[in-house]
All heavy atoms as TSV, in Angstrom:
chain	resi	resn	atom	element	x	y	z
A	1	MET	N	N	11.967	28.545	52.213
A	1	MET	CA	C	12.508	27.928	53.406
A	1	MET	C	C	13.873	27.346	53.068
A	1	MET	O	O	14.086	26.828	51.988
A	1	MET	CB	C	11.557	26.845	53.889
A	1	MET	CG	C	12.026	26.137	55.112
A	1	MET	SD	S	10.793	24.905	55.608
A	1	MET	CE	C	11.266	24.698	57.275
A	2	SER	N	N	14.791	27.419	53.985
A	2	SER	CA	C	16.109	26.830	53.760
A	2	SER	C	C	16.511	25.975	54.950
A	2	SER	O	O	15.967	26.091	56.038
A	2	SER	CB	C	17.152	27.916	53.514
A	2	SER	OG	O	17.315	28.716	54.662
A	3	ILE	N	N	17.465	25.097	54.704
A	3	ILE	CA	C	18.002	24.217	55.731
A	3	ILE	C	C	19.357	24.774	56.133
A	3	ILE	O	O	20.185	25.076	55.281
A	3	ILE	CB	C	18.180	22.787	55.203
A	3	ILE	CG1	C	16.835	22.202	54.782
A	3	ILE	CG2	C	18.836	21.900	56.244
A	3	ILE	CD1	C	16.954	20.900	54.017
A	4	THR	N	N	19.582	24.912	57.417
A	4	THR	CA	C	20.889	25.332	57.915
A	4	THR	C	C	21.548	24.135	58.570
A	4	THR	O	O	20.998	23.547	59.498
A	4	THR	CB	C	20.743	26.487	58.933
A	4	THR	OG1	O	20.042	27.562	58.312
A	4	THR	CG2	C	22.096	26.961	59.407
A	5	LEU	N	N	22.731	23.788	58.057
A	5	LEU	CA	C	23.448	22.655	58.630
A	5	LEU	C	C	24.095	23.050	59.946
A	5	LEU	O	O	24.638	24.143	60.080
A	5	LEU	CB	C	24.527	22.175	57.668
A	5	LEU	CG	C	24.045	21.634	56.326
A	5	LEU	CD1	C	25.234	21.263	55.457
A	5	LEU	CD2	C	23.148	20.438	56.518
A	6	ALA	N	N	24.048	22.158	60.906
A	6	ALA	CA	C	24.721	22.373	62.184
A	6	ALA	C	C	26.227	22.319	61.961
A	6	ALA	O	O	26.714	21.678	61.032
A	6	ALA	CB	C	24.293	21.308	63.188
A	7	GLU	N	N	26.977	22.985	62.825
A	7	GLU	CA	C	28.434	23.036	62.712
A	7	GLU	C	C	29.045	21.632	62.620
A	7	GLU	O	O	29.938	21.386	61.812
A	7	GLU	CB	C	29.018	23.795	63.900
A	7	GLU	CG	C	30.494	24.069	63.803
A	7	GLU	CD	C	30.856	25.080	62.728
A	7	GLU	OE1	O	30.061	25.981	62.449
A	7	GLU	OE2	O	31.967	24.955	62.170
A	8	GLU	N	N	28.551	20.701	63.416
A	8	GLU	CA	C	29.110	19.343	63.388
A	8	GLU	C	C	28.785	18.620	62.078
A	8	GLU	O	O	29.530	17.752	61.637
A	8	GLU	CB	C	28.660	18.520	64.599
A	8	GLU	CG	C	27.170	18.327	64.721
A	8	GLU	CD	C	26.456	19.399	65.541
A	8	GLU	OE1	O	27.076	20.397	65.923
A	8	GLU	OE2	O	25.258	19.217	65.792
A	9	ASP	N	N	27.654	18.979	61.429
A	9	ASP	CA	C	27.299	18.369	60.149
A	9	ASP	C	C	28.263	18.783	59.044
A	9	ASP	O	O	28.480	18.033	58.094
A	9	ASP	CB	C	25.876	18.738	59.740
A	9	ASP	CG	C	24.828	17.981	60.542
A	9	ASP	OD1	O	25.183	16.980	61.204
A	9	ASP	OD2	O	23.655	18.393	60.507
A	10	LEU	N	N	28.837	19.974	59.147
A	10	LEU	CA	C	29.775	20.451	58.131
A	10	LEU	C	C	31.043	19.613	58.086
A	10	LEU	O	O	31.763	19.607	57.089
A	10	LEU	CB	C	30.126	21.920	58.377
A	10	LEU	CG	C	28.966	22.903	58.253
A	10	LEU	CD1	C	29.412	24.299	58.652
A	10	LEU	CD2	C	28.401	22.895	56.846
A	11	LYS	N	N	31.316	18.886	59.153
A	11	LYS	CA	C	32.512	18.050	59.235
A	11	LYS	C	C	32.234	16.607	58.804
A	11	LYS	O	O	33.152	15.814	58.677
A	11	LYS	CB	C	33.064	18.072	60.658
A	11	LYS	CG	C	33.474	19.463	61.107
A	11	LYS	CD	C	33.868	19.498	62.563
A	11	LYS	CE	C	34.124	20.939	62.988
A	11	LYS	NZ	N	34.321	21.060	64.418
A	12	LYS	N	N	30.979	16.271	58.580
A	12	LYS	CA	C	30.604	14.905	58.211
A	12	LYS	C	C	30.684	14.706	56.702
A	12	LYS	O	O	30.637	15.644	55.922
A	12	LYS	CB	C	29.175	14.608	58.676
A	12	LYS	CG	C	29.005	14.571	60.173
A	12	LYS	CD	C	27.567	14.261	60.542
A	12	LYS	CE	C	27.376	14.257	62.040
A	12	LYS	NZ	N	25.970	14.046	62.407
A	13	ASP	N	N	30.748	13.455	56.313
A	13	ASP	CA	C	30.689	13.085	54.905
A	13	ASP	C	C	29.274	13.412	54.402
A	13	ASP	O	O	28.287	12.953	54.995
A	13	ASP	CB	C	30.975	11.588	54.765
A	13	ASP	CG	C	30.992	11.098	53.338
A	13	ASP	OD1	O	30.406	11.741	52.447
A	13	ASP	OD2	O	31.599	10.037	53.112
A	14	PRO	N	N	29.154	14.186	53.318
A	14	PRO	CA	C	27.820	14.525	52.798
A	14	PRO	C	C	26.976	13.292	52.476
A	14	PRO	O	O	25.748	13.348	52.563
A	14	PRO	CB	C	28.116	15.327	51.532
A	14	PRO	CG	C	29.486	15.872	51.741
A	14	PRO	CD	C	30.215	14.849	52.566
A	15	ASN	N	N	27.623	12.186	52.130
A	15	ASN	CA	C	26.867	10.960	51.837
A	15	ASN	C	C	26.173	10.397	53.064
A	15	ASN	O	O	25.255	9.588	52.936
A	15	ASN	CB	C	27.801	9.904	51.228
A	15	ASN	CG	C	28.302	10.329	49.868
A	15	ASN	OD1	O	27.522	10.773	49.032
A	15	ASN	ND2	N	29.596	10.208	49.657
A	16	ASP	N	N	26.615	10.788	54.259
A	16	ASP	CA	C	25.954	10.369	55.488
A	16	ASP	C	C	24.769	11.264	55.837
A	16	ASP	O	O	23.957	10.916	56.682
A	16	ASP	CB	C	26.941	10.375	56.662
A	16	ASP	CG	C	28.038	9.334	56.506
A	16	ASP	OD1	O	27.818	8.333	55.784
A	16	ASP	OD2	O	29.115	9.528	57.089
A	17	LEU	N	N	24.673	12.423	55.182
A	17	LEU	CA	C	23.610	13.387	55.471
A	17	LEU	C	C	22.536	13.448	54.390
A	17	LEU	O	O	21.403	13.827	54.675
A	17	LEU	CB	C	24.211	14.789	55.638
A	17	LEU	CG	C	25.171	14.978	56.804
A	17	LEU	CD1	C	25.827	16.344	56.728
A	17	LEU	CD2	C	24.438	14.807	58.117
A	18	PHE	N	N	22.895	13.103	53.164
A	18	PHE	CA	C	21.985	13.246	52.035
A	18	PHE	C	C	21.889	11.969	51.233
A	18	PHE	O	O	22.859	11.243	51.077
A	18	PHE	CB	C	22.469	14.356	51.082
A	18	PHE	CG	C	22.510	15.710	51.699
A	18	PHE	CD1	C	23.681	16.199	52.241
A	18	PHE	CD2	C	21.376	16.508	51.743
A	18	PHE	CE1	C	23.730	17.455	52.825
A	18	PHE	CE2	C	21.418	17.762	52.318
A	18	PHE	CZ	C	22.594	18.227	52.863
A	19	THR	N	N	20.706	11.706	50.701
A	19	THR	CA	C	20.487	10.669	49.709
A	19	THR	C	C	20.067	11.379	48.433
A	19	THR	O	O	19.067	12.105	48.429
A	19	THR	CB	C	19.375	9.692	50.151
A	19	THR	OG1	O	19.769	9.071	51.370
A	19	THR	CG2	C	19.122	8.634	49.094
A	20	ILE	N	N	20.842	11.216	47.373
A	20	ILE	CA	C	20.520	11.847	46.099
A	20	ILE	C	C	19.366	11.083	45.459
A	20	ILE	O	O	19.428	9.867	45.276
A	20	ILE	CB	C	21.739	11.857	45.157
A	20	ILE	CG1	C	22.912	12.588	45.810
A	20	ILE	CG2	C	21.376	12.472	43.798
A	20	ILE	CD1	C	22.670	14.049	46.102
A	21	LEU	N	N	18.300	11.811	45.115
A	21	LEU	CA	C	17.111	11.190	44.546
A	21	LEU	C	C	17.048	11.325	43.031
A	21	LEU	O	O	16.340	10.570	42.373
A	21	LEU	CB	C	15.851	11.808	45.174
A	21	LEU	CG	C	15.766	11.686	46.695
A	21	LEU	CD1	C	14.544	12.443	47.209
A	21	LEU	CD2	C	15.725	10.234	47.117
A	22	GLY	N	N	17.763	12.300	42.489
A	22	GLY	CA	C	17.754	12.485	41.043
A	22	GLY	C	C	18.406	13.791	40.646
A	22	GLY	O	O	18.529	14.710	41.461
A	23	LYS	N	N	18.816	13.857	39.409
A	23	LYS	CA	C	19.444	15.064	38.880
A	23	LYS	C	C	18.363	15.967	38.302
A	23	LYS	O	O	17.515	15.527	37.526
A	23	LYS	CB	C	20.456	14.684	37.801
A	23	LYS	CG	C	21.300	15.823	37.308
A	23	LYS	CD	C	22.366	15.282	36.355
A	23	LYS	CE	C	23.336	16.341	35.946
A	23	LYS	NZ	N	24.389	15.792	35.069
A	24	LEU	N	N	18.401	17.245	38.681
A	24	LEU	CA	C	17.420	18.204	38.204
A	24	LEU	C	C	17.932	19.021	37.023
A	24	LEU	O	O	17.158	19.448	36.172
A	24	LEU	CB	C	17.012	19.159	39.337
A	24	LEU	CG	C	16.351	18.503	40.542
A	24	LEU	CD1	C	16.126	19.520	41.647
A	24	LEU	CD2	C	15.038	17.848	40.144
A	25	GLY	N	N	19.233	19.266	36.981
A	25	GLY	CA	C	19.787	20.051	35.891
A	25	GLY	C	C	21.279	20.211	36.028
A	25	GLY	O	O	21.891	19.814	37.016
A	26	GLU	N	N	21.863	20.815	34.984
A	26	GLU	CA	C	23.310	21.017	34.974
A	26	GLU	C	C	23.611	22.351	34.305
A	26	GLU	O	O	22.938	22.751	33.358
A	26	GLU	CB	C	23.994	19.877	34.220
A	26	GLU	CG	C	25.483	19.886	34.351
A	26	GLU	CD	C	26.099	18.554	33.946
A	26	GLU	OE1	O	25.364	17.567	33.793
A	26	GLU	OE2	O	27.330	18.532	33.785
A	27	GLY	N	N	24.629	23.024	34.821
A	27	GLY	CA	C	25.028	24.306	34.261
A	27	GLY	C	C	26.532	24.429	34.197
A	27	GLY	O	O	27.261	23.446	34.387
A	28	SER	N	N	26.994	25.634	33.966
A	28	SER	CA	C	28.424	25.895	33.808
A	28	SER	C	C	29.228	25.573	35.057
A	28	SER	O	O	30.388	25.186	34.973
A	28	SER	CB	C	28.654	27.358	33.452
A	28	SER	OG	O	28.002	27.675	32.257
A	29	TYR	N	N	28.639	25.754	36.216
A	29	TYR	CA	C	29.388	25.626	37.470
A	29	TYR	C	C	29.117	24.339	38.225
A	29	TYR	O	O	29.695	24.098	39.273
A	29	TYR	CB	C	29.113	26.825	38.374
A	29	TYR	CG	C	29.584	28.113	37.767
A	29	TYR	CD1	C	28.683	29.004	37.220
A	29	TYR	CD2	C	30.932	28.421	37.727
A	29	TYR	CE1	C	29.123	30.188	36.650
A	29	TYR	CE2	C	31.382	29.597	37.159
A	29	TYR	CZ	C	30.467	30.481	36.619
A	29	TYR	OH	O	30.904	31.645	36.059
A	30	GLY	N	N	28.223	23.518	37.759
A	30	GLY	CA	C	27.943	22.276	38.459
A	30	GLY	C	C	26.555	21.760	38.137
A	30	GLY	O	O	25.906	22.211	37.192
A	31	SER	N	N	26.091	20.823	38.927
A	31	SER	CA	C	24.778	20.222	38.710
A	31	SER	C	C	23.914	20.350	39.961
A	31	SER	O	O	24.406	20.429	41.076
A	31	SER	CB	C	24.928	18.747	38.318
A	31	SER	OG	O	25.675	18.047	39.284
A	32	VAL	N	N	22.599	20.386	39.738
A	32	VAL	CA	C	21.630	20.501	40.828
A	32	VAL	C	C	20.889	19.175	40.943
A	32	VAL	O	O	20.464	18.594	39.944
A	32	VAL	CB	C	20.632	21.654	40.577
A	32	VAL	CG1	C	19.597	21.731	41.700
A	32	VAL	CG2	C	21.372	22.979	40.438
A	33	HIS	N	N	20.778	18.697	42.183
A	33	HIS	CA	C	20.156	17.402	42.440
A	33	HIS	C	C	19.047	17.532	43.471
A	33	HIS	O	O	19.132	18.340	44.395
A	33	HIS	CB	C	21.198	16.412	42.985
A	33	HIS	CG	C	22.314	16.156	42.032
A	33	HIS	ND1	N	22.314	15.082	41.184
A	33	HIS	CD2	C	23.453	16.837	41.779
A	33	HIS	CE1	C	23.408	15.103	40.452
A	33	HIS	NE2	N	24.124	16.167	40.801
A	34	LYS	N	N	18.011	16.721	43.302
A	34	LYS	CA	C	16.982	16.565	44.323
A	34	LYS	C	C	17.542	15.582	45.335
A	34	LYS	O	O	18.089	14.536	44.964
A	34	LYS	CB	C	15.703	16.021	43.699
A	34	LYS	CG	C	14.551	15.871	44.670
A	34	LYS	CD	C	13.298	15.405	43.937
A	34	LYS	CE	C	12.130	15.285	44.863
A	34	LYS	NZ	N	10.912	14.860	44.135
A	35	ALA	N	N	17.447	15.934	46.622
A	35	ALA	CA	C	18.051	15.092	47.651
A	35	ALA	C	C	17.163	15.025	48.888
A	35	ALA	O	O	16.324	15.882	49.122
A	35	ALA	CB	C	19.426	15.634	48.032
A	36	LEU	N	N	17.387	13.991	49.665
A	36	LEU	CA	C	16.737	13.836	50.964
A	36	LEU	C	C	17.770	14.164	52.029
A	36	LEU	O	O	18.841	13.544	52.074
A	36	LEU	CB	C	16.241	12.400	51.139
A	36	LEU	CG	C	15.667	12.053	52.514
A	36	LEU	CD1	C	14.343	12.780	52.731
A	36	LEU	CD2	C	15.485	10.552	52.645
A	37	TYR	N	N	17.470	15.160	52.874
A	37	TYR	CA	C	18.324	15.486	54.016
A	37	TYR	C	C	17.914	14.522	55.128
A	37	TYR	O	O	16.843	14.645	55.719
A	37	TYR	CB	C	18.137	16.947	54.414
A	37	TYR	CG	C	18.983	17.392	55.581
A	37	TYR	CD1	C	20.363	17.251	55.570
A	37	TYR	CD2	C	18.398	17.962	56.697
A	37	TYR	CE1	C	21.141	17.673	56.636
A	37	TYR	CE2	C	19.167	18.387	57.768
A	37	TYR	CZ	C	20.537	18.240	57.732
A	37	TYR	OH	O	21.311	18.654	58.792
A	38	ILE	N	N	18.733	13.519	55.370
A	38	ILE	CA	C	18.390	12.390	56.234
A	38	ILE	C	C	18.008	12.788	57.669
A	38	ILE	O	O	17.013	12.277	58.192
A	38	ILE	CB	C	19.517	11.336	56.218
A	38	ILE	CG1	C	19.677	10.788	54.800
A	38	ILE	CG2	C	19.250	10.217	57.211
A	38	ILE	CD1	C	20.936	9.974	54.571
A	39	PRO	N	N	18.743	13.696	58.341
A	39	PRO	CA	C	18.402	13.998	59.738
A	39	PRO	C	C	16.961	14.487	59.963
A	39	PRO	O	O	16.380	14.220	61.005
A	39	PRO	CB	C	19.416	15.072	60.133
A	39	PRO	CG	C	20.592	14.814	59.256
A	39	PRO	CD	C	19.995	14.363	57.945
A	40	THR	N	N	16.392	15.187	58.974
A	40	THR	CA	C	15.036	15.710	59.162
A	40	THR	C	C	14.032	15.152	58.155
A	40	THR	O	O	12.867	15.555	58.156
A	40	THR	CB	C	15.024	17.247	59.047
A	40	THR	OG1	O	15.472	17.611	57.729
A	40	THR	CG2	C	15.899	17.895	60.102
A	41	SER	N	N	14.491	14.244	57.286
A	41	SER	CA	C	13.651	13.676	56.222
A	41	SER	C	C	13.049	14.758	55.325
A	41	SER	O	O	11.920	14.633	54.861
A	41	SER	CB	C	12.539	12.800	56.807
A	41	SER	OG	O	13.097	11.722	57.511
A	42	THR	N	N	13.814	15.812	55.070
A	42	THR	CA	C	13.366	16.924	54.244
A	42	THR	C	C	13.892	16.758	52.823
A	42	THR	O	O	15.063	16.473	52.622
A	42	THR	CB	C	13.886	18.260	54.819
A	42	THR	OG1	O	13.422	18.389	56.158
A	42	THR	CG2	C	13.417	19.443	54.008
A	43	ILE	N	N	13.000	16.939	51.844
A	43	ILE	CA	C	13.411	16.933	50.448
A	43	ILE	C	C	13.982	18.319	50.137
A	43	ILE	O	O	13.385	19.338	50.499
A	43	ILE	CB	C	12.224	16.641	49.514
A	43	ILE	CG1	C	11.604	15.274	49.827
A	43	ILE	CG2	C	12.641	16.745	48.047
A	43	ILE	CD1	C	12.502	14.092	49.528
A	44	CYS	N	N	15.126	18.362	49.472
A	44	CYS	CA	C	15.763	19.636	49.168
A	44	CYS	C	C	16.478	19.550	47.827
A	44	CYS	O	O	16.560	18.492	47.218
A	44	CYS	CB	C	16.745	20.023	50.273
A	44	CYS	SG	S	18.075	18.834	50.536
A	45	ALA	N	N	16.961	20.682	47.376
A	45	ALA	CA	C	17.796	20.747	46.178
A	45	ALA	C	C	19.189	21.151	46.616
A	45	ALA	O	O	19.347	22.067	47.425
A	45	ALA	CB	C	17.229	21.748	45.187
A	46	ILE	N	N	20.197	20.451	46.112
A	46	ILE	CA	C	21.573	20.819	46.423
A	46	ILE	C	C	22.334	21.005	45.116
A	46	ILE	O	O	22.059	20.343	44.121
A	46	ILE	CB	C	22.286	19.777	47.314
A	46	ILE	CG1	C	22.306	18.395	46.668
A	46	ILE	CG2	C	21.656	19.721	48.682
A	46	ILE	CD1	C	23.136	17.386	47.427
A	47	LYS	N	N	23.243	21.953	45.122
A	47	LYS	CA	C	24.088	22.182	43.962
A	47	LYS	C	C	25.462	21.627	44.270
A	47	LYS	O	O	26.063	21.953	45.294
A	47	LYS	CB	C	24.190	23.672	43.640
A	47	LYS	CG	C	24.987	23.941	42.384
A	47	LYS	CD	C	24.929	25.400	42.000
A	47	LYS	CE	C	25.613	25.634	40.677
A	47	LYS	NZ	N	25.518	27.058	40.291
A	48	MET	N	N	25.957	20.771	43.378
A	48	MET	CA	C	27.279	20.194	43.561
A	48	MET	C	C	28.197	20.788	42.496
A	48	MET	O	O	27.860	20.803	41.310
A	48	MET	CB	C	27.216	18.676	43.456
A	48	MET	CG	C	26.350	18.099	44.561
A	48	MET	SD	S	26.376	16.313	44.839
A	48	MET	CE	C	26.465	15.590	43.266
A	49	VAL	N	N	29.331	21.301	42.956
A	49	VAL	CA	C	30.301	21.924	42.054
A	49	VAL	C	C	31.629	21.186	42.170
A	49	VAL	O	O	31.982	20.704	43.246
A	49	VAL	CB	C	30.489	23.423	42.367
A	49	VAL	CG1	C	29.218	24.201	42.102
A	49	VAL	CG2	C	30.929	23.642	43.796
A	50	PRO	N	N	32.375	21.079	41.060
A	50	PRO	CA	C	33.687	20.428	41.125
A	50	PRO	C	C	34.618	21.191	42.067
A	50	PRO	O	O	34.588	22.416	42.128
A	50	PRO	CB	C	34.202	20.499	39.695
A	50	PRO	CG	C	33.001	20.745	38.848
A	50	PRO	CD	C	32.033	21.492	39.713
A	51	ILE	N	N	35.428	20.459	42.801
A	51	ILE	CA	C	36.420	21.061	43.681
A	51	ILE	C	C	37.600	21.490	42.827
A	51	ILE	O	O	37.984	20.788	41.885
A	51	ILE	CB	C	36.850	20.050	44.767
A	51	ILE	CG1	C	35.638	19.705	45.632
A	51	ILE	CG2	C	37.992	20.595	45.606
A	51	ILE	CD1	C	35.884	18.584	46.609
A	52	ASP	N	N	38.199	22.655	43.111
A	52	ASP	CA	C	39.345	23.146	42.357
A	52	ASP	C	C	40.396	22.063	42.226
A	52	ASP	O	O	40.727	21.378	43.183
A	52	ASP	CB	C	39.978	24.360	43.043
A	52	ASP	CG	C	39.132	25.608	42.901
A	52	ASP	OD1	O	38.205	25.605	42.056
A	52	ASP	OD2	O	39.385	26.578	43.621
A	53	GLY	N	N	40.933	21.918	41.010
A	53	GLY	CA	C	41.956	20.919	40.766
A	53	GLY	C	C	41.403	19.544	40.455
A	53	GLY	O	O	42.134	18.626	40.135
A	54	ASP	N	N	40.077	19.392	40.538
A	54	ASP	CA	C	39.451	18.116	40.256
A	54	ASP	C	C	39.358	17.927	38.745
A	54	ASP	O	O	38.988	18.829	38.017
A	54	ASP	CB	C	38.053	18.064	40.882
A	54	ASP	CG	C	37.366	16.728	40.702
A	54	ASP	OD1	O	38.074	15.711	40.613
A	54	ASP	OD2	O	36.131	16.709	40.661
A	55	SER	N	N	39.673	16.761	38.291
A	55	SER	CA	C	39.606	16.474	36.859
A	55	SER	C	C	38.237	15.952	36.445
A	55	SER	O	O	38.077	15.382	35.390
A	55	SER	CB	C	40.684	15.450	36.497
A	55	SER	OG	O	40.448	14.239	37.191
A	56	GLY	N	N	37.247	16.155	37.287
A	56	GLY	CA	C	35.901	15.693	36.969
A	56	GLY	C	C	35.647	14.261	37.397
A	56	GLY	O	O	34.686	13.653	36.980
A	57	GLY	N	N	36.496	13.731	38.257
A	57	GLY	CA	C	36.389	12.338	38.663
A	57	GLY	C	C	35.465	12.082	39.826
A	57	GLY	O	O	35.643	11.138	40.568
A	58	GLY	N	N	34.479	12.945	40.026
A	58	GLY	CA	C	33.486	12.662	41.049
A	58	GLY	C	C	33.656	13.441	42.338
A	58	GLY	O	O	32.777	13.417	43.184
A	59	GLY	N	N	34.766	14.133	42.535
A	59	GLY	CA	C	34.916	14.928	43.743
A	59	GLY	C	C	34.136	16.219	43.622
A	59	GLY	O	O	34.449	17.055	42.801
A	60	THR	N	N	33.077	16.355	44.394
A	60	THR	CA	C	32.263	17.563	44.340
A	60	THR	C	C	31.988	18.055	45.741
A	60	THR	O	O	32.151	17.328	46.712
A	60	THR	CB	C	30.910	17.304	43.634
A	60	THR	OG1	O	30.235	16.278	44.340
A	60	THR	CG2	C	31.100	16.922	42.176
A	61	GLY	N	N	31.564	19.266	45.831
A	61	GLY	CA	C	31.203	19.829	47.118
A	61	GLY	C	C	29.892	20.564	47.005
A	61	GLY	O	O	29.513	20.988	45.925
A	62	ALA	N	N	29.200	20.702	48.103
A	62	ALA	CA	C	27.959	21.470	48.104
A	62	ALA	C	C	28.322	22.938	47.984
A	62	ALA	O	O	29.301	23.397	48.546
A	62	ALA	CB	C	27.175	21.207	49.389
A	63	GLU	N	N	27.531	23.675	47.235
A	63	GLU	CA	C	27.789	25.095	47.059
A	63	GLU	C	C	27.693	25.799	48.400
A	63	GLU	O	O	26.950	25.400	49.283
A	63	GLU	CB	C	26.767	25.681	46.080
A	63	GLU	CG	C	27.021	27.129	45.754
A	63	GLU	CD	C	26.009	27.661	44.779
A	63	GLU	OE1	O	24.804	27.553	45.073
A	63	GLU	OE2	O	26.422	28.174	43.745
A	64	GLY	N	N	28.433	26.875	48.535
A	64	GLY	CA	C	28.545	27.580	49.803
A	64	GLY	C	C	27.254	28.122	50.392
A	64	GLY	O	O	27.167	28.328	51.576
A	65	GLY	N	N	26.223	28.347	49.603
A	65	GLY	CA	C	24.986	28.907	50.111
A	65	GLY	C	C	24.184	27.912	50.919
A	65	GLY	O	O	24.687	26.898	51.361
A	66	GLY	N	N	22.926	28.204	51.108
A	66	GLY	CA	C	22.069	27.313	51.865
A	66	GLY	C	C	21.487	26.211	51.001
A	66	GLY	O	O	21.675	26.180	49.805
A	67	LEU	N	N	20.774	25.332	51.616
A	67	LEU	CA	C	20.066	24.281	50.937
A	67	LEU	C	C	18.604	24.678	50.924
A	67	LEU	O	O	18.080	25.192	51.901
A	67	LEU	CB	C	20.237	22.951	51.676
A	67	LEU	CG	C	21.680	22.499	51.865
A	67	LEU	CD1	C	21.736	21.322	52.827
A	67	LEU	CD2	C	22.262	22.099	50.529
A	68	VAL	N	N	17.935	24.443	49.821
A	68	VAL	CA	C	16.546	24.872	49.694
A	68	VAL	C	C	15.663	23.648	49.640
A	68	VAL	O	O	15.870	22.750	48.838
A	68	VAL	CB	C	16.349	25.703	48.399
A	68	VAL	CG1	C	14.921	26.161	48.279
A	68	VAL	CG2	C	17.304	26.896	48.404
A	69	ASP	N	N	14.658	23.624	50.523
A	69	ASP	CA	C	13.737	22.493	50.469
A	69	ASP	C	C	12.577	22.825	49.554
A	69	ASP	O	O	12.416	23.939	49.117
A	69	ASP	CB	C	13.266	22.078	51.872
A	69	ASP	CG	C	12.404	23.107	52.565
A	69	ASP	OD1	O	11.821	23.951	51.868
A	69	ASP	OD2	O	12.307	23.072	53.793
A	70	GLU	N	N	11.791	21.818	49.242
A	70	GLU	CA	C	10.651	22.004	48.343
A	70	GLU	C	C	9.431	22.454	49.109
A	70	GLU	O	O	9.168	22.102	50.175
A	70	GLU	CB	C	10.328	20.708	47.622
A	70	GLU	CG	C	11.390	20.322	46.647
A	70	GLU	CD	C	10.978	19.137	45.799
A	70	GLU	OE1	O	10.211	18.275	46.256
A	70	GLU	OE2	O	11.440	19.078	44.673
């Protein structure tokens, strides 16, 4: 099962949509976190990758694919 974000949600601050519950792992392209999708109270996994030009100072974005719930 996957979560599809509404068009208006794509324009919102991800911190207003998700609560990070814990880090699940890390790889070459970013880290995977267990999160709560607030609008539906669904537990999901999100992958956060550094934004191009970011020096690792915390600016990340959700990977382009879907979000997967548990």
